[in-house]
N, C-alpha and C positions, 0 to 999 in steps of 0.2 A: 504494500500500500504506500501511497505517496507520502503520507505523514511520517513515515519512519525515516525519511531522508532529511527532513528539515529540523535542525536542532532547536531553533526558536519555537517551533510549533510543539515539539516534544516537551519543552519547558512549560508551555501554556497548558498542555493536556495534563501534565503531572500536577500542576497547580490546581486545576479544576477537579481532578480526581481526588486530591488531598482534601479539598474543601468539601466535596461530597461525602467522603468518609468521615470527616469531622462532624458534619451535620447529622449523619446517621448515628454516630456514637452519642451525640448530645440527645437525640431523640430516644435512643435505647436507654440512656441513663435516666431520663425523666420517667419512662415507662417502668423501669426497674424500681424506682422509688415509689411510684404509685402502687405497683403490685405488692410492695413490702409494707404498705400502709404508712409510709413516711411522708412528710411534707414534700411536695414536688412542684408547687406553683412557679417558683423562681426558675427551676430547671426547665419546666415546660415552656415558659416564656422565652428563655434563652434559646431553646431548640426552635421555637416558632420564628423568632427573630432571625436567627442565623440561617435556617433553612430557606426562608424567603429571600434573603440576600444571595445565598448560593444558587438558588433557582434562577434568579435574575442574571447573575454572573454567568452561569452555565449556558443559558439560552442565548445571551448576547454573544458569548464566545462562539457558540455553534453557528450563529448567523454570520459572524465575522469570518469564520473558517470557510463557510459556504460561498462567501462573496455576495454579489448582488442577487443571486438566485435565492438566497436565504430569506429575502423579504417577499418573495412571491408566494401566492397562495397555493402553489403547486406542492409545497412541502409543509408538513405540520409544524415545523419549528417556528414559523412566524406566528401561529396561533399560541403556541406555548409562550413565546416572548410577550405577546400582548397580554396574555393571562397573568404573567408575572408582573408586568408593569401595572396592571389594574390592582393587583394585590399588594403593591408596595405601601399603601396607606396603613397596612397592618404593622409595618415596622414601627411607626410612631406609637401606636397603641402598646405594642410589646415593650418598647423602651420606657414608656410611662409606668407600666406595671413593674418592670424591673427596678426602676428608680424607687417606687414605693416599697418594694421588697427590701431593697438595701437600706432605705431610710428607716424602716422599722427594726432592722437588725442593730443599727448603731445607736 
């Protein structure tokens, strides 16, 4: 495949893959805490916030890698990108909840 040749693209793919794995682990951690009956609101908010950022990063990188064809409706990535951009308002809500969680701890 062509992406094996370009080192700069390999770095970008590695970065996105690492972000996806970190988002997955944050989500699993929140689920583990909930199943154990422990407080999990802060961790769930962190997971929601981070995964929404990673989704936007991932879809925008995919469109970038596809070039101009990534913005056409011939491929589902443009819909995924639009969906991520619509959901970015949740970032602010999650940040506010996180601030409240940390304010009550201190």
